[in-house]
C-alpha positions as CSV (number, residue, x, y, z in Angstrom):
1,M,0.0,0.1,0.1
2,K,2.9,2.4,0.5
3,N,3.8,1.7,-3.1
4,Y,0.3,2.7,-4.0
5,L,0.4,6.1,-2.2
6,E,3.8,6.8,-3.9
7,S,2.5,5.8,-7.3
8,V,-0.6,7.8,-7.0
9,L,1.3,10.9,-6.0
10,K,3.5,10.6,-9.0
11,Q,0.5,10.2,-11.2
12,F,-1.2,13.3,-9.9
13,K,2.1,15.2,-10.3
14,Y,2.4,13.8,-13.8
15,Y,-1.0,15.2,-14.9
16,E,-0.5,18.3,-13.1
17,G,2.6,18.8,-15.2
18,L,0.8,18.0,-18.4
19,G,-1.8,20.6,-17.7
20,R,0.7,23.2,-16.6
21,Y,3.1,22.7,-19.5
22,T,0.0,22.9,-21.8
23,M,-0.9,26.3,-20.3
24,E,2.7,27.4,-20.8
25,Q,2.6,26.8,-24.4
26,I,-0.4,28.9,-25.2
27,D,-1.0,32.7,-25.1
28,E,-3.1,34.3,-22.5
29,K,-6.1,34.9,-24.8
30,S,-6.1,31.2,-25.6
31,L,-6.8,30.3,-21.9
32,F,-10.4,31.7,-22.4
33,Y,-11.0,30.2,-25.9
34,E,-14.3,28.2,-26.2
35,P,-14.3,26.0,-29.4
36,A,-18.3,25.8,-29.4
37,E,-21.3,26.6,-27.5
38,N,-21.7,24.7,-24.4
39,T,-17.9,24.0,-24.1
40,N,-15.6,25.2,-21.5
41,S,-12.3,27.1,-21.9
42,I,-9.2,26.1,-20.2
43,A,-9.7,28.8,-17.7
44,I,-13.1,27.4,-16.7
45,I,-11.8,23.9,-16.5
46,V,-9.2,25.1,-14.1
47,K,-11.7,26.9,-12.1
48,H,-13.9,23.7,-11.8
49,L,-10.8,21.6,-10.9
50,H,-9.9,24.2,-8.2
51,G,-13.5,24.1,-6.8
52,N,-13.5,20.3,-6.8
53,M,-10.1,19.9,-5.4
54,L,-10.7,22.3,-2.4
55,S,-14.0,20.6,-1.7
56,R,-12.7,17.0,-1.9
57,W,-9.4,17.4,-0.2
58,T,-10.0,20.1,2.6
59,D,-10.5,18.2,6.0
60,F,-10.4,14.9,3.7
61,L,-10.6,12.3,6.3
62,N,-13.2,13.9,8.5
63,S,-15.9,15.7,6.4
64,D,-17.9,15.0,3.4
65,G,-15.9,15.8,0.2
66,E,-18.9,17.9,-1.2
67,K,-18.6,20.8,1.1
68,E,-21.6,23.0,1.9
69,W,-19.5,26.1,1.0
70,R,-18.8,24.9,-2.6
71,K,-20.6,26.5,-5.4
72,R,-20.1,24.1,-8.3
73,D,-22.4,25.9,-10.7
74,E,-20.4,28.9,-10.4
75,E,-17.2,27.1,-11.3
76,F,-18.5,27.1,-15.0
77,E,-19.0,30.8,-15.1
78,S,-16.4,32.8,-16.8
79,T,-15.0,35.1,-14.2
80,L,-11.2,34.8,-14.5
81,S,-9.5,37.4,-16.7
82,N,-5.8,36.7,-16.9
83,R,-3.1,34.0,-16.7
84,K,-2.2,34.9,-13.2
85,E,-5.7,34.3,-11.9
86,V,-5.7,31.0,-13.9
87,Y,-2.4,29.8,-12.3
88,Q,-3.3,30.9,-8.8
89,L,-6.2,28.6,-8.8
90,W,-4.4,25.8,-10.5
91,N,-1.7,25.9,-7.9
92,E,-4.2,26.2,-4.9
93,G,-6.1,23.3,-6.0
94,W,-2.9,20.9,-6.5
95,E,-1.5,22.1,-3.2
96,C,-4.7,21.3,-1.3
97,L,-4.6,17.8,-2.9
98,Y,-0.9,17.2,-2.0
99,N,-1.5,18.4,1.6
100,A,-4.2,15.9,2.0
101,I,-2.5,12.9,0.3
102,E,1.1,13.2,1.3
103,P,0.7,12.6,5.0
104,L,-1.5,9.5,4.4
105,K,-0.4,6.1,5.7
106,P,-1.1,2.8,4.1
107,A,-3.4,1.8,7.0
108,Q,-5.6,4.7,6.2
109,L,-6.4,3.6,2.8
110,D,-9.4,1.3,3.9
111,H,-10.9,4.1,6.2
112,V,-14.2,5.2,4.8
113,I,-14.8,8.8,3.8
114,Y,-17.9,10.3,2.1
115,I,-18.6,12.2,-1.0
116,R,-22.2,13.5,-1.2
117,N,-23.1,10.8,1.6
118,E,-21.8,8.0,-0.5
119,G,-19.0,6.0,1.4
120,H,-15.8,5.4,-0.3
121,T,-12.6,3.9,1.0
122,V,-9.8,6.5,0.9
123,M,-8.3,4.5,-1.9
124,E,-11.5,4.5,-3.8
125,A,-11.8,8.3,-3.3
126,I,-8.3,8.9,-4.4
127,N,-8.9,6.8,-7.5
128,R,-12.1,8.6,-8.2
129,Q,-10.4,11.9,-8.2
130,L,-7.5,10.8,-10.2
131,C,-9.7,9.6,-13.0
132,H,-11.8,12.9,-12.8
133,Y,-8.6,15.1,-12.9
134,T,-7.1,13.1,-15.8
135,Y,-10.4,13.5,-17.7
136,H,-10.3,17.3,-17.3
137,V,-6.4,17.5,-18.0
138,G,-7.0,15.7,-21.2
139,Q,-9.6,18.4,-22.2
140,I,-7.0,21.1,-21.4
141,V,-4.4,19.3,-23.4
142,L,-6.7,19.0,-26.5
143,L,-7.6,22.7,-26.3
144,G,-4.0,23.4,-26.0
145,K,-3.2,21.5,-29.2
146,I,-6.0,23.2,-31.0
147,V,-5.0,26.8,-30.2
148,T,-1.4,26.1,-30.9
149,G,-1.7,24.0,-34.0
150,A,1.6,23.4,-35.8
151,N,3.5,25.1,-32.8
152,W,2.4,22.4,-30.4
153,V,5.2,20.8,-28.5
154,S,4.2,17.1,-27.7
155,L,3.9,16.1,-24.1
156,S,4.3,12.5,-24.9
157,I,5.8,10.5,-27.9
158,P,5.4,12.8,-30.9
159,K,3.7,11.5,-33.8
160,G,5.9,9.3,-36.1
161,K,8.4,8.8,-33.3
162,S,7.0,5.7,-31.5
163,T,9.5,3.4,-33.3
164,D,12.5,5.5,-32.2
165,Y,11.1,5.8,-28.7
166,N,10.7,2.1,-28.4
167,K,14.1,1.4,-29.8
168,V,15.5,3.4,-27.0
169,K,13.3,1.8,-24.3
170,F,14.1,-1.8,-25.4
171,S,17.8,-1.1,-25.7
172,K,17.9,-0.9,-21.9
173,D,17.8,-3.5,-19.3
174,K,14.5,-4.4,-17.7
175,S,13.9,-2.5,-14.6
176,R,11.1,-1.6,-12.0
177,K,10.4,2.0,-12.0
178,H,7.2,4.3,-12.3
179,F,6.7,5.3,-15.9
180,T,6.5,9.0,-15.0
181,E,10.3,9.0,-14.2
182,D,11.2,9.1,-17.9
183,V,8.7,11.5,-19.1
184,N,9.8,14.8,-20.3
185,V,7.0,16.9,-19.0
186,K,8.6,20.4,-18.1
187,E,8.9,20.8,-14.4
């Protein structure tokens, strides 16, 4: 279970990095680009992630993950106006998450917590949020690719480079490590 906690932290940090590096690749105006009606900009997705993270991870082991003070519907209103505000919410959300997960002990993973009165083990709650955040980071990356076009810098294996990438990987001895250790997401 200790390995699980180490692994999940690496996964969260990996996806935080994907989102952050995407936002660094685009101009400020593009943070607010909405490709169609009823879609969300990167800024709105960040605002939603921030609200979700603060609600889920504040007092994580002791109170319901859907806090009474959360105003989820307002997370989807366009109220941010610049990159600094977007980054502030991004950083606050991830900091709240790490402050909740980093001190966890393996024995706590079976502890039951609640989200909207529905019981989850701590491990189930972590997995739920990992999936939710990767879903939204994927949206951020797609929007980033759309607005940068040919200027996009790949966050993974670039198109047409899989053979080269695999050649390097298979030229090395087998080893046990987390896949994020070899990923070139900008820190």
